[in-house]
N, C-alpha and C positions, 0 to 999 in steps of 0.2 A: 503494498501498498504506499512505504515514505516513496519508494522510489515516481510513481506514478504522480503523487502529489507534489511530490518538491520539483517537478517538469515543469507541471501547471503553477506555481508558485515563483517561478525563478531562480529556484535552491535547486542546486545537484552538483555536476563538476566546479570543484577549484572554488566552490562559495562558501562562506562563514556562516554556520550555526550557531547559535550558544544556545547551551543546557543550563539553563537556572535550575534545577533541582535535587532536591536532597537526594537520599540514599535510594532511592525508586527502584521498579524493577522496571518501568519508562524513564531510566535514566540510560538502563543498558538497550532498552528495544531503540531508545531514539540515537542512541551513540552506531551503534551494529547499521542502522537503516542509515544514518548520513553518510557509513564507509563505504557500503554497499552500491550509493549514488552518487561515489566520486566526491562527495563534500568533504569539507573540510571542517572538526568539532571545535570550538569551545566550549571549556566547560568553566562553570562560574561559581565558585565558592560563594552559597548564602551567606556565607559570616566576613564575607569582606566585602561592605556596603561601599565604603567612600571611593575606592577600587574599581568600580562597576561601569561608572561612564568612560573612563580612560582606556579600560580594556575593550568593550565595545567601538572604541572611536579606532581604535590601536586596530583592531584585527579586523576591522571591516567589515562584522557579520552582516549580512541581509533578512535573518530571523532567528528568533526567541523560543526555545519552549521551554515553558513554565508552567505552573500548577498555578491556581488563581488562590491560591495563599500565599505564596511565595510573592505573588506579583501584586495583590493587597498590601502586603505588610513592605515592598519595596519602594511601587507607586503612592501606596495610602487611597486617598481620596480623589486621584489623576485621573487619568482616562480606562475605562476600565477594558476590562483583557479583551481584545481581540478574539473574534468566533471566523473560525475557518469552517466557513459553507457545504464545503466538498470535502472535508472527513471524513 
């Protein structure tokens, strides 16, 4: 499913995908799916709050995979977590 979805969203070969998850099964699934699609994984540690903006800018990621809780904790009352209608 990931390679098909990644092609539609512009992610795939040589693109950076940030994974902002705790140690959960979805982390491993996202990691392997990104590698199989030829993408580059940028793992983000949720404990490093101050460095996230710099890491995302420096790595040039095109997408972020995050849990709703991690997104809400980091962004707060800002924009809601985007939905993937084709997933």
